[in-house]
N, C-alpha and C positions, 0 to 999 in steps of 0.2 A: 979685116972683120968689117962687116957692113954696118953703116950708121944709119939708123932708122929715125933719128931724132927730128930731122927736118924734112923727112921724106913726105910728099904729098901723095895722096891716093887719087886714083883716076876718079872721074866724075860717076861712073857707074858703080864703083866700089863705095864711094861715100854714100850713095843712095841706099845701097844694100845695108851698110853699117847703121845708117840712121834709122831705118826701119826696124832693124833688129834691136837697137838700143831703145827706141820708143816702145816696142812691144814689151821689152824687159821691164821698163818702167811701169807700164800699166799693169803688168802682171804683178809686180811687187806692191803697187798701191791696192790692187784687189785683195791680195794676201793680207795686207795690213788692215784693210777695212773689214775683212772676214774675221780676223782675229779680235779686233775691237768689237765687232757685232757679237761674237761669242762671249767675250767677257761681259759686255753690257746685258746679254740675254741672261747669262748666269746670275749677275747681280739683280736684275729685274725679277727673275723667277724666284730667287731666294726671298726678296723682299715681299713679293706678292703672297708667297707661302707664309711668310712671317705674319703679315698683317691678316691673312685669312685665318691662321690659327689663333691669333689674338683675339680676333672678332668672335671665333667659335667659343673661346674660353669665356669672353665677357658675356656671350649670349647665354651660355650654360649657367654662369654664375647668377645672371639675372633671372633665368627660369627657377634656379634653386632658391633664390630669394623669395620670389613670388610664391612658390610652392610651400615653402616652410612657413612663410607669413600667413597663408591661408589656413595651413594645417594646425599651427600652434596658436595663432592669434596673438603672437607676442614677439619676442626677440628672434632674430635670424640665428639658426644654429650653425655650427661650423661645417666646413666640407666633409669632415670626418664623419659627423652626424648624418650628412646627406648620403655619404657612401654606405654607412651601416643601415640606414633605412631602406636604401635600394636593394641591398643584399637581403634583408629581411623580407621585403615585398616580393622579390624574385625567388626566394627560397622555396623549395617543394612543400606543399602542405603536409603537416604531420598527422597521422591518424589520431583521432580523438580517444582517450581512454575512458572507459566507463568509471564513473565515480565509485569509490569504495563504499560499500554499505556499512553503515555503523553497526558495530557489534554491541550487543548487551550481554552482560554477564549475570550469572546467578548469584544469590546471596544466601547466607546461612539461615535455615529455619530450625529453631530450637524446639524440635519435637520431644515428646517423652521417650525415654529409653525403651519402654515396654508398654504394651496395652493390656497385659495379663490382668492387672488390678484396676483397670480403667472403669470408672463408674459414671453413668450419666448423671449430671446435676438435676436437682429437683426443678420443677416447672418454675421458670423465671417469672416473677410477678410483674416485671416491668413490661413484658410482652403484652400487646393488645389482645384482648379475648372478645371475640364476637362471632356470630354465626354467618358463615358464608356458603351459599348454595349457588348451583350452576344451571343455567337454562339448557335443558336437555333436548327440547323439541320445540320447533315453530309449526303451528297448525295452518297458518296462512302465509306461506313464504311469498314475498314480493315477485311479481312476474314469473311465477312458478320455477323460481331458481333456487336450488338447494346449494348452500354455502357451509363449509366446515365451521367458519367463524361466526355464522349467523349474520343477521342484518340489524345492526345497531343504528338506531336514530341518533342524531346529535344530542337530543336530551338524555337519551339512555346512556350515551357515552359519558356525558358530563355527571350524570348521577352515579355511575359506577366508581368514580374516584372517592366517594365518600365511604370511609372506613366504619361501617356499621352493619347491623344485621340486615342482610339483603341477598338477593339472587341476581347474579351477573352472567354476562356472555363470557365464556372462556373455552372456546373450541368444542369439538365433539357435539355440535348441534345437529341432531338428526331431523327427519321430516316424516310426514305420514307415509303410510306404506306404498302409496301410488308413486312416491318419489323415490329416485335411486338414493342410495347411501351417500353420505358426504365424505366418506373416506377414512383412512388410516385403520383399516380392518386387520386384526391379528387373530390367530387361531385361539380357540377356547381353551386348549391345553396351556398355551403361553399365558393367557389371561389368568388362569387359576394360580400359576407360578408367580406372576407379577402381583397378584392381590395379597400374597403372603410376605412379601418383602417389606422389611422394617427399615433397612439401610440399603441405599442403591447407589451403585456407580453405573452410569449409563453413557451411551454414545450412539452414533448412527452413521451409516454409509448408504447414500442414495445416489443413484445414477453412476455407479462404479467410480466415484471420485477419489477413492483412497484405497490404500492397502490395509489390511487388518493389523493393527498395533496391539499386540498382547501386553497387558500389565506386567510389570517386572515381579514376577512371583517370588524372587529371592528376597525382596524387601517387605513383602506382605505377610503379615502374621498368620498362623493357623486359625486364630480366632476369627479374623476377617474372612479368611477363605470359607469358612463354615457359616458365617452369620451375615455376610454381605452378598447382596445380589449384583453380579456383574452382567448387564444386559446391553447387547449390541443390536440396535434395529437396522435391518437392511431390507431393500426391495429385492424382488426375484432376480433382476438383472445383476445386481451387485452380488447375490449369492452365487450365481454362476461364475462370475469372474473370480470371487474369492476361492471357489472350490478349484478352478483352474490354477490358482496359485498354490494349491496344496493345503488349503485350510478345511479339512474334512470334518464334519460334525460327528461327535460320538453318539451313543444310543440315547443320551439325554438332551441332545441338541446343542452341545457345548463344543467350542474350539478353545482349548486352554481353560482359562477362567471365564471367558465370555460365553454367555448364554445367547445363542443366535436366535432372535425373534424376527420372523418374516412379516413385513408389512405389505398388504395388498391394497388396491384402490387408493393410490396416493391422493391426498386432498388438493394438491397444487401441482401445476405444470412446472413451476419453478422448484427445482430441486433444493435450493437454499432455504426457500420459504417452507417446504415441507420438513426440512431439518429442524426448524424452529419449534415444531410440535413437541418432540421429546426433550428438547433443550429447555423449554420454558414451562411445559406442562407435566413435569414428572409427578406432581401431586395428583394429577388426573389419571395418569397411566398407572401409577403405584398408590391406590387409594389408602392403603394401610401404612404407608411409609412415613417415618418421622424425620429422616434426614436423607438427602440425596447429593451426589456429587456428579457434575456434568463436565465432560471433557470432549472436545472436538476430536474427530477421527484423525486429525494430523498429529495429535499428541499421544505420547505413551505415558502411562501412569508410573512414576518411580517412588512412591511412598504409600504407606499403609493408609487405607480409608479412615480408620478409627483415629489415627494420629492426626489427620488432616482435620476431621470434624473437632476433635478436642482443641487444637490449636486455633483454627480460624473461627470457630463458633463458641464453644464453651469458655475457653480462656479469654476470649475478646468480649464475651457477653453480647454476641450478635446473633442475628437470625438469618442474615443474608451476607454472603462474602463473595467479592468479585475484585479482581486487580485493576488498577488503573492502566491506561495505555502507556506503552514504553516510549512513545515519541510525541504524540498529540495529546492535548488536553482541552482543546476548545472545539465545539461542534463546527464552527466556521471553518476551521482547518480540516476537519474531517470530511465536510461537504466538498471542499475543494479537492481533496486527495481522492475521493470517490469518483469524482467527475474526471479528474486527471487520468486515472487508471481505468475509466470506463467500466466501473464496478456495477453500474446500474443505469437505466435510462435517465438522462439528465434532466428531462421535463418533470419526471416523477420525483426526482430528488428535490428539485426546486419547489414543486408543489408542497411537499412535506415540510421543507425547511422554512418557507414563507408562512405556512400555517403555524408552526411553532413560534416563529418570531411575532405573529400577530396575537398569539395566546400568552406572550410574556416572556419567552426565552431570550436571555441576553448572553453576551459573550462571557467567557470564563474569565474571572479575575481572582487569582489566588490570594490577593491582599483584602478582598471584600469579606468581612465577618458574616455576611448573609448568604455566602456562596453555599455553605453547607455540604459541599463536596470537595475532595481534594483534586478531582478531575472531572470534567464533564464527558470524557471519552473513555470507556472501559476496554480492557482487553478481554473480550467476551468469551474466550475459548475455554475458560475454566470457572466453574461456579459452584460454590458450596452453600447448601440451603438447609435450614430447619423448616419443616412444613407447618409453620405457624399460620394463623389467619392473616396477618399483615403480610408475611412473605408470600403467601399463596395469592393474595390480592394484587401485590406488586407484579408478580409473575403473569397473571392474567391480563392486567392492564398493559404490561409491556408487549405481551403477545398480540393484544388487540390492535396496538399501534403498528405492528409488523403486518398483521392481517389486512389492515386498512391501507397502509402506505407500502413502503418498500421493505425488502427482506434485510436491509442494512441496519442491523439492530443497534449499532453504535451511534446511529443518528438519533434514535428515539429514547435511549437510556436517561439522559440528564432531564429531558422534558417530562418523561413519565415520573421519575423520582421527585422532581421539584414540584410538579403539580400536585402529586399525592401529598406531599408535605405541606403545600400551601393550603389545600382544602381540608387538612386535618391537623391544625396546629397543637392539639393536645394529644394526638395519637401518632406515635412515631414508628417508623421502620428502622430498626437497629441494624444499620448497614456498615459492614466492615470492608472498605475500599483499601485493600492492601497493596503493597508495592509489587510491581510486575516482576522484579528480580526473585521474589519469593515463589512465584508461579513457575519460573524457569528452574528453580531448584527441585521442584517436585514432578516436573513433566519434561519429556524430551520432545522437541519439535522436529517434525519431518515435513518434507514438501508433499504437496497433493500428487496423485497419480496423473501423468499426463494422458490426454485423450487419445 
């Protein structure tokens, strides 16, 4: 067996082995250095990522602290609050729901069971008695202009508020023959019918603004059907529309209980203002009448007219009855609502309102014993009247305010009543301003016809 322990290599062999050995050592050193570099790289990368994330967290917390401090101006909220706030801010916007309209209900009205034995009370001695006449013609109209309401000077307007024997402006002012008529013309046949009416229920439709709402004949007594005039004033445009709806007049000009009276030559371009003529001047249109009931065309009558007169006038000892508004009681609120809903030109409303304030109108205060009214704002769609001198005077004065200012009659009601009362401390208008829930019990409300 060969013994290699002490064997020496040849010189060339030793050189080759040395080179190989040196190469292996260098290769192993590089491998070790590479592995150390990878470990160091992993450690350095993890540390860098750790510090980077830590810095990001601290930066986010700092921003959250500043943001919450600016928003709340107080203590810093928790991160949970921050998260919830961010979720709320980033949540999609929900569609806004329309607010629910407040509902108002009716209340019981204790009518008599029957009108068969109903007797009109004797003339009430507490009602004022004076002679009231009306200006029928202006001989020298200013600027050659014919006006249905006439031309009141400020002095005439002030004097008209005094309840005494006098002649006042109250619509239907005509002119000399060379001037055109001032309007609200009705056929002679209808005039004769209207002059015979003692008790009247009236309404109107101008400008095709509503459907025809027939009174509920089931609750109206035979006595009222025979003795009460039911008159609906319409213009020719509305008559065509109503006929197209199937409301055909019979040989007497009636549609159900309504006697249709056609009005030509309307006195105002504003249909709402034209509608105030039959609303407030029923004593002029029906000169023989003793009582009248007005209802807007959006209402249907659901009670007997004689029961209404007995309850709101005779039993209450009143000569004028109107309900208070269901939501608003101060003219200030009514002005804002009219402007908010663009019911009329804002400048015209401001002019009227500022004039009333300058003439003593104050805000409604239910606790003030000098208020004299349960509300400064009426729900004027339903009015019951006795045609007494004081009731007729108040109706004329209220109409004159509408003729001079805006057609929004709720703005001028309190001013007219309070001024009339202030200038006549010994002569009262016996007003029954009843609850609006009673109006709802005897009428049914509908929406206006869409244009």
